[in-house]
DSSP file (Angstrom, degrees, kcal/mol; ACC not computed):
  #  RESIDUE AA STRUCTURE BP1 BP2  ACC     N-H-->O    O-->H-N    N-H-->O    O-->H-N    TCO  KAPPA ALPHA  PHI   PSI    X-CA   Y-CA   Z-CA
    1    1 A M              0   0    0      0, 0.0     2,-0.1     0, 0.0     0, 0.0   0.000 360.0 360.0 360.0 124.8    0.0    0.0    0.0
    2    2 A N     >  -     0   0    0      1,-0.1     4,-2.1     4,-0.0     5,-0.2  -0.295 360.0 -91.8 -91.4-178.5    1.5    3.2   -1.0
    3    3 A R  H  > S+     0   0    0      1,-0.2     4,-2.1     2,-0.2     5,-0.2   0.870 121.7  51.4 -64.1 -41.0    1.1    6.6    0.5
    4    4 A T  H  > S+     0   0    0      2,-0.2     4,-2.4     1,-0.2    -1,-0.2   0.912 110.6  48.1 -65.9 -44.6   -1.9    7.7   -1.7
    5    5 A E  H  > S+     0   0    0      1,-0.2     4,-2.7     2,-0.2    -1,-0.2   0.891 111.0  52.0 -63.7 -39.0   -3.9    4.6   -1.0
    6    6 A F  H  X S+     0   0    0     -4,-2.1     4,-2.5     2,-0.2    -2,-0.2   0.907 110.6  47.5 -63.0 -42.8   -3.2    4.9    2.7
    7    7 A I  H  X S+     0   0    0     -4,-2.1     4,-2.4     2,-0.2    -2,-0.2   0.915 113.8  47.0 -65.9 -43.3   -4.4    8.6    2.7
    8    8 A I  H  X S+     0   0    0     -4,-2.4     4,-2.5     2,-0.2    -2,-0.2   0.923 113.4  48.3 -65.7 -44.0   -7.6    7.7    0.8
    9    9 A T  H  X S+     0   0    0     -4,-2.7     4,-2.5     1,-0.2    -2,-0.2   0.916 113.1  47.9 -62.1 -43.7   -8.3    4.7    3.0
   10   10 A T  H  X S+     0   0    0     -4,-2.5     4,-2.5    -5,-0.2    -1,-0.2   0.897 111.4  50.8 -64.1 -40.3   -7.8    6.8    6.1
   11   11 A A  H  X S+     0   0    0     -4,-2.4     4,-2.3     2,-0.2    -2,-0.2   0.903 111.1  48.2 -64.4 -41.3  -10.1    9.5    4.7
   12   12 A I  H  X S+     0   0    0     -4,-2.5     4,-2.6     2,-0.2    -2,-0.2   0.922 112.2  49.1 -65.3 -43.8  -12.8    7.0    3.9
   13   13 A I  H  X S+     0   0    0     -4,-2.5     4,-2.3     1,-0.2    -2,-0.2   0.915 112.7  47.4 -62.7 -42.9  -12.6    5.5    7.4
   14   14 A L  H  X S+     0   0    0     -4,-2.5     4,-2.4     2,-0.2    -1,-0.2   0.887 112.0  50.3 -65.6 -38.6  -12.7    9.0    9.0
   15   15 A F  H  X S+     0   0    0     -4,-2.3     4,-2.8     2,-0.2    -2,-0.2   0.912 111.3  48.1 -65.7 -42.3  -15.7   10.0    6.8
   16   16 A V  H  X S+     0   0    0     -4,-2.6     4,-2.7     2,-0.2     5,-0.2   0.908 112.2  49.6 -64.0 -41.8  -17.6    6.8    7.7
   17   17 A A  H  X S+     0   0    0     -4,-2.3     4,-2.3     2,-0.2    -2,-0.2   0.912 112.1  48.4 -62.9 -41.9  -16.9    7.4   11.4
   18   18 A F  H  X S+     0   0    0     -4,-2.4     4,-2.7     2,-0.2    -2,-0.2   0.932 112.2  48.7 -61.8 -46.0  -18.1   11.0   11.1
   19   19 A A  H  X S+     0   0    0     -4,-2.8     4,-2.5     1,-0.2    -2,-0.2   0.910 112.3  48.2 -62.5 -43.2  -21.3    9.8    9.3
   20   20 A L  H  X S+     0   0    0     -4,-2.7     4,-2.5     2,-0.2    -1,-0.2   0.902 112.7  48.7 -64.8 -40.7  -22.0    7.1   11.9
   21   21 A G  H  X S+     0   0    0     -4,-2.3     4,-2.4     2,-0.2    -2,-0.2   0.916 112.2  47.9 -63.8 -43.8  -21.4    9.7   14.7
   22   22 A W  H  X S+     0   0    0     -4,-2.7     4,-2.4     2,-0.2    -2,-0.2   0.919 112.8  48.8 -63.6 -43.1  -23.7   12.2   13.1
   23   23 A F  H  X S+     0   0    0     -4,-2.5     4,-2.4     2,-0.2    -2,-0.2   0.906 111.5  49.3 -63.7 -42.3  -26.4    9.5   12.5
   24   24 A A  H  X S+     0   0    0     -4,-2.5     4,-2.4     2,-0.2    -1,-0.2   0.906 111.4  49.7 -63.2 -41.7  -26.1    8.4   16.2
   25   25 A N  H  X S+     0   0    0     -4,-2.4     4,-2.4     2,-0.2     5,-0.2   0.909 110.4  50.4 -61.8 -43.3  -26.4   12.0   17.3
   26   26 A W  H  X S+     0   0    0     -4,-2.4     4,-2.1     1,-0.2    -2,-0.2   0.913 111.1  49.0 -62.2 -43.4  -29.5   12.5   15.1
   27   27 A L  H  X S+     0   0    0     -4,-2.4     4,-2.2     2,-0.2     5,-0.2   0.918 110.5  50.1 -63.1 -44.2  -31.1    9.3   16.5
   28   28 A V  H  X S+     0   0    0     -4,-2.4     4,-1.8     1,-0.2    -2,-0.2   0.933 114.3  44.1 -61.3 -46.3  -30.4   10.3   20.2
   29   29 A H  H  X S+     0   0    0     -4,-2.4     4,-0.7     1,-0.2    -1,-0.2   0.829 110.9  55.8 -69.2 -30.5  -31.9   13.8   19.6
   30   30 A R  H  < S+     0   0    0     -4,-2.1    -1,-0.2    -5,-0.2    -2,-0.2   0.904 114.7  37.6 -67.0 -41.3  -34.9   12.3   17.7
   31   31 A F  H  < S+     0   0    0     -4,-2.2    -2,-0.2     1,-0.2    -1,-0.2   0.716 120.7  44.3 -86.9 -20.8  -35.9   10.0   20.5
   32   32 A T  H  < S+     0   0    0     -4,-1.8    -1,-0.2    -5,-0.2    -2,-0.2   0.407  83.4 120.8-102.3   2.2  -35.1   12.3   23.4
   33   33 A R     <  -     0   0    0     -4,-0.7     2,-0.5    -3,-0.2    -3,-0.0  -0.437  62.0-130.2 -69.3 137.6  -36.7   15.4   21.9
   34   34 A V        -     0   0    0     -2,-0.1     2,-0.1     4,-0.0    -1,-0.1  -0.780  22.3-138.3 -90.2 125.1  -39.5   17.0   24.0
   35   35 A R     >  -     0   0    0     -2,-0.5     4,-1.8     1,-0.1     5,-0.1  -0.455  15.7-121.0 -82.2 157.1  -42.6   17.6   21.9
   36   36 A Q  H  > S+     0   0    0      1,-0.2     4,-2.4     2,-0.2     5,-0.2   0.857 114.5  56.1 -64.6 -35.8  -44.6   20.8   22.2
   37   37 A S  H  > S+     0   0    0      1,-0.2     4,-2.4     2,-0.2    -1,-0.2   0.874 105.6  51.9 -65.5 -35.4  -47.7   18.8   23.1
   38   38 A D  H  > S+     0   0    0      2,-0.2     4,-2.4     1,-0.2    -2,-0.2   0.905 109.9  48.6 -65.7 -40.6  -45.7   17.1   26.0
   39   39 A V  H  X S+     0   0    0     -4,-1.8     4,-2.5     2,-0.2    -2,-0.2   0.904 111.4  50.1 -64.8 -40.9  -44.8   20.6   27.3
   40   40 A A  H  X S+     0   0    0     -4,-2.4     4,-2.5     2,-0.2    -2,-0.2   0.903 110.5  50.0 -64.5 -40.3  -48.4   21.7   27.0
   41   41 A D  H  X S+     0   0    0     -4,-2.4     4,-2.7     2,-0.2    -2,-0.2   0.910 110.8  49.3 -63.8 -41.7  -49.5   18.6   28.9
   42   42 A L  H  X S+     0   0    0     -4,-2.4     4,-2.5     2,-0.2    -2,-0.2   0.907 111.4  49.3 -64.0 -41.5  -47.0   19.3   31.6
   43   43 A D  H  X S+     0   0    0     -4,-2.5     4,-2.1     2,-0.2    -2,-0.2   0.923 112.8  47.5 -62.4 -43.8  -48.1   22.9   31.9
   44   44 A R  H  X S+     0   0    0     -4,-2.5     4,-2.5     1,-0.2    -2,-0.2   0.917 113.1  48.0 -64.1 -43.7  -51.7   21.8   32.2
   45   45 A M  H  X S+     0   0    0     -4,-2.7     4,-2.5     1,-0.2    -1,-0.2   0.887 110.9  50.7 -66.0 -38.1  -51.0   19.2   34.8
   46   46 A S  H  X S+     0   0    0     -4,-2.5     4,-2.3     2,-0.2    -1,-0.2   0.892 111.0  49.1 -67.5 -36.9  -48.9   21.6   36.8
   47   47 A Q  H  X S+     0   0    0     -4,-2.1     4,-2.4     2,-0.2    -2,-0.2   0.920 112.1  48.1 -65.5 -43.5  -51.7   24.1   36.7
   48   48 A E  H  X S+     0   0    0     -4,-2.5     4,-2.5     2,-0.2    -2,-0.2   0.891 111.4  50.7 -64.1 -39.0  -54.3   21.5   37.8
   49   49 A L  H  X S+     0   0    0     -4,-2.5     4,-2.5     2,-0.2    -1,-0.2   0.917 109.8  50.1 -63.6 -42.8  -52.0   20.3   40.6
   50   50 A H  H  X S+     0   0    0     -4,-2.3     4,-2.2     1,-0.2    -2,-0.2   0.924 112.1  47.3 -61.4 -44.3  -51.6   23.9   41.8
   51   51 A E  H  X S+     0   0    0     -4,-2.4     4,-2.5     2,-0.2    -2,-0.2   0.897 111.5  51.2 -64.1 -40.3  -55.4   24.4   41.8
   52   52 A A  H  X S+     0   0    0     -4,-2.5     4,-2.5     1,-0.2    -2,-0.2   0.895 109.7  50.0 -65.0 -39.2  -55.9   21.1   43.6
   53   53 A E  H  X S+     0   0    0     -4,-2.5     4,-2.6     2,-0.2    -1,-0.2   0.901 110.8  49.3 -65.6 -39.9  -53.4   22.1   46.3
   54   54 A E  H  X S+     0   0    0     -4,-2.2     4,-2.4     2,-0.2    -2,-0.2   0.915 111.7  48.9 -64.1 -42.2  -55.2   25.5   46.7
   55   55 A T  H  X S+     0   0    0     -4,-2.5     4,-2.5     2,-0.2    -2,-0.2   0.910 111.5  49.8 -63.2 -42.0  -58.5   23.7   47.0
   56   56 A R  H  X S+     0   0    0     -4,-2.5     4,-2.6     2,-0.2    -2,-0.2   0.922 110.6  49.6 -61.9 -44.2  -57.0   21.3   49.6
   57   57 A D  H  X S+     0   0    0     -4,-2.6     4,-2.4     1,-0.2    -2,-0.2   0.900 111.6  48.9 -62.4 -40.2  -55.6   24.2   51.6
   58   58 A Q  H  X S+     0   0    0     -4,-2.4     4,-2.6     2,-0.2    -1,-0.2   0.902 111.5  49.5 -65.4 -40.3  -59.0   25.9   51.5
   59   59 A A  H  X S+     0   0    0     -4,-2.5     4,-2.7     2,-0.2    -2,-0.2   0.904 111.1  49.3 -65.4 -40.8  -60.7   22.7   52.7
   60   60 A I  H  X S+     0   0    0     -4,-2.6     4,-2.4     2,-0.2    -2,-0.2   0.920 112.1  48.4 -63.5 -43.4  -58.2   22.3   55.5
   61   61 A T  H  X S+     0   0    0     -4,-2.4     4,-2.4     2,-0.2    -2,-0.2   0.921 112.4  48.7 -62.2 -44.3  -58.7   25.9   56.6
   62   62 A Y  H  X S+     0   0    0     -4,-2.6     4,-2.8     1,-0.2    -2,-0.2   0.925 111.9  49.0 -61.5 -44.5  -62.5   25.5   56.5
   63   63 A L  H  X S+     0   0    0     -4,-2.7     4,-2.6     1,-0.2    -1,-0.2   0.884 110.7  50.3 -64.6 -37.8  -62.3   22.3   58.5
   64   64 A Q  H  X S+     0   0    0     -4,-2.4     4,-2.2     2,-0.2    -1,-0.2   0.914 112.9  46.2 -65.9 -41.5  -60.0   23.9   61.1
   65   65 A Q  H  X S+     0   0    0     -4,-2.4     4,-2.5     2,-0.2    -2,-0.2   0.923 113.9  48.5 -64.7 -43.5  -62.4   26.8   61.4
   66   66 A R  H  X S+     0   0    0     -4,-2.8     4,-2.7     1,-0.2    -2,-0.2   0.898 110.9  50.7 -64.6 -40.6  -65.4   24.5   61.6
   67   67 A E  H  X S+     0   0    0     -4,-2.6     4,-2.6     2,-0.2    -1,-0.2   0.907 110.2  49.9 -63.2 -41.5  -63.7   22.3   64.2
   68   68 A A  H  X S+     0   0    0     -4,-2.2     4,-2.4     2,-0.2    -2,-0.2   0.913 111.6  48.8 -63.4 -41.7  -62.9   25.4   66.3
   69   69 A E  H  X S+     0   0    0     -4,-2.5     4,-2.6     2,-0.2    -2,-0.2   0.931 113.5  46.0 -62.8 -45.0  -66.5   26.6   66.1
   70   70 A L  H  X S+     0   0    0     -4,-2.7     4,-2.7     2,-0.2    -2,-0.2   0.880 112.0  51.2 -67.5 -36.9  -67.8   23.1   67.1
   71   71 A T  H  X S+     0   0    0     -4,-2.6     4,-2.5     2,-0.2    -1,-0.2   0.921 111.9  47.4 -63.9 -43.2  -65.3   22.9   70.0
   72   72 A N  H  X S+     0   0    0     -4,-2.4     4,-2.4     2,-0.2    -2,-0.2   0.917 112.8  48.7 -62.6 -43.9  -66.4   26.3   71.2
   73   73 A Q  H  X S+     0   0    0     -4,-2.6     4,-2.5     1,-0.2    -2,-0.2   0.903 111.5  49.8 -64.1 -40.9  -70.0   25.3   70.9
   74   74 A L  H  X S+     0   0    0     -4,-2.7     4,-2.7     2,-0.2    -2,-0.2   0.906 110.0  50.8 -63.8 -41.8  -69.4   22.0   72.8
   75   75 A T  H  X S+     0   0    0     -4,-2.5     4,-2.2     2,-0.2    -2,-0.2   0.921 112.0  47.2 -61.8 -43.6  -67.5   23.9   75.5
   76   76 A Q  H  X S+     0   0    0     -4,-2.4     4,-2.5     2,-0.2    -2,-0.2   0.911 112.3  49.7 -64.0 -41.8  -70.4   26.3   75.9
   77   77 A T  H  X S+     0   0    0     -4,-2.5     4,-2.5     1,-0.2    -2,-0.2   0.906 110.8  49.4 -64.9 -41.2  -73.0   23.5   75.9
   78   78 A E  H  X S+     0   0    0     -4,-2.7     4,-2.6     2,-0.2    -1,-0.2   0.893 110.8  50.4 -64.3 -38.7  -71.0   21.6   78.6
   79   79 A A  H  X S+     0   0    0     -4,-2.2     4,-2.4     2,-0.2    -2,-0.2   0.912 111.6  48.0 -65.0 -41.6  -70.8   24.8   80.7
   80   80 A E  H  X S+     0   0    0     -4,-2.5     4,-2.6     2,-0.2    -2,-0.2   0.894 111.5  50.6 -64.5 -39.2  -74.6   25.2   80.3
   81   81 A L  H  X S+     0   0    0     -4,-2.5     4,-3.0     2,-0.2    -2,-0.2   0.921 110.1  49.6 -64.3 -43.9  -75.1   21.6   81.3
   82   82 A R  H  X S+     0   0    0     -4,-2.6     4,-2.7     1,-0.2    -2,-0.2   0.923 112.1  48.2 -59.9 -43.6  -72.9   22.0   84.4
   83   83 A A  H  X S+     0   0    0     -4,-2.4     4,-2.5     2,-0.2    -2,-0.2   0.909 112.9  48.1 -64.0 -41.2  -74.8   25.1   85.4
   84   84 A A  H  X S+     0   0    0     -4,-2.6     4,-2.7     2,-0.2    -2,-0.2   0.908 112.2  48.9 -66.0 -40.8  -78.1   23.3   84.8
   85   85 A M  H  X S+     0   0    0     -4,-3.0     4,-2.8     2,-0.2    -2,-0.2   0.907 111.6  49.4 -65.0 -41.2  -76.9   20.3   86.8
   86   86 A D  H  X S+     0   0    0     -4,-2.7     4,-2.7     2,-0.2    -2,-0.2   0.920 112.6  48.0 -62.1 -43.0  -75.8   22.6   89.7
   87   87 A G  H  X S+     0   0    0     -4,-2.5     4,-2.5     2,-0.2    -2,-0.2   0.899 112.6  48.4 -63.8 -40.7  -79.1   24.4   89.6
   88   88 A L  H  X S+     0   0    0     -4,-2.7     4,-2.7     2,-0.2    -2,-0.2   0.906 111.3  50.1 -65.8 -41.7  -81.0   21.0   89.6
   89   89 A R  H  X S+     0   0    0     -4,-2.8     4,-2.6     2,-0.2    -2,-0.2   0.933 112.6  47.0 -61.2 -45.5  -78.8   19.8   92.5
   90   90 A D  H  X S+     0   0    0     -4,-2.7     4,-2.7     1,-0.2    -2,-0.2   0.909 112.3  50.4 -62.3 -40.8  -79.5   23.0   94.5
   91   91 A A  H  X S+     0   0    0     -4,-2.5     4,-2.5     2,-0.2    -2,-0.2   0.906 111.5  47.7 -65.5 -41.1  -83.2   22.7   93.7
   92   92 A R  H  X S+     0   0    0     -4,-2.7     4,-2.7     2,-0.2    -2,-0.2   0.915 112.4  49.2 -64.2 -42.5  -83.3   19.1   94.9
   93   93 A Q  H  X S+     0   0    0     -4,-2.6     4,-2.4     2,-0.2    -2,-0.2   0.924 112.8  47.3 -62.9 -43.0  -81.4   20.0   98.0
   94   94 A E  H  X S+     0   0    0     -4,-2.7     4,-2.5     2,-0.2    -1,-0.2   0.897 111.4  51.2 -65.0 -39.3  -83.8   22.8   98.7
   95   95 A A  H  X S+     0   0    0     -4,-2.5     4,-2.6     2,-0.2    -2,-0.2   0.904 110.1  49.7 -64.6 -40.4  -86.8   20.5   98.0
   96   96 A E  H  X S+     0   0    0     -4,-2.7     4,-2.6     2,-0.2    -2,-0.2   0.907 111.0  49.4 -63.4 -41.4  -85.4   18.0  100.5
   97   97 A E  H  X S+     0   0    0     -4,-2.4     4,-2.1     2,-0.2    -2,-0.2   0.913 111.8  48.3 -64.1 -41.9  -84.9   20.7  103.1
   98   98 A L  H  X S+     0   0    0     -4,-2.5     4,-2.4     2,-0.2    -2,-0.2   0.906 112.0  48.9 -65.8 -40.7  -88.5   21.9  102.5
   99   99 A R  H  X S+     0   0    0     -4,-2.6     4,-2.4     1,-0.2    -2,-0.2   0.908 110.3  52.1 -62.7 -41.0  -89.9   18.4  102.8
  100  100 A A  H  X S+     0   0    0     -4,-2.6     4,-0.8     1,-0.2    -2,-0.2   0.898 111.1  47.0 -64.1 -38.5  -87.8   17.9  106.0
  101  101 A R  H  < S+     0   0    0     -4,-2.1     3,-0.3     1,-0.2    -1,-0.2   0.885 113.2  48.8 -67.6 -39.3  -89.4   21.1  107.5
  102  102 A L  H  < S+     0   0    0     -4,-2.4    -2,-0.2     1,-0.2    -1,-0.2   0.850 110.1  51.4 -70.4 -32.5  -92.9   20.1  106.5
  103  103 A N  H  <        0   0    0     -4,-2.4    -1,-0.2     1,-0.2    -2,-0.2   0.660 360.0 360.0 -79.1 -16.1  -92.5   16.6  107.9
  104  104 A T     <        0   0    0     -4,-0.8    -1,-0.2    -3,-0.3    -2,-0.2   0.462 360.0 360.0 -98.5 360.0  -91.3   17.9  111.3
């Protein structure tokens, strides 16, 4: 093999290597490329997720407020019940005292 054949063979090998590299690069970018529809779907899903999180936060806030209201109402009702029971106890005691006075 003389010098000219060696140069031509080397040039052909380098060109084939370049072509294969370019083709491999094209394939990688073709399969890993993000489509516009995929980006739009991701944007839509992120917006829906954001709205769902806001709705969840509002529901949690509402439930906490409602729980506080019900706890307050329960506390008031228990206080009223205690007062009524104390009044009933006093009334029974007074009735017993009056019966004891009438019987003597």
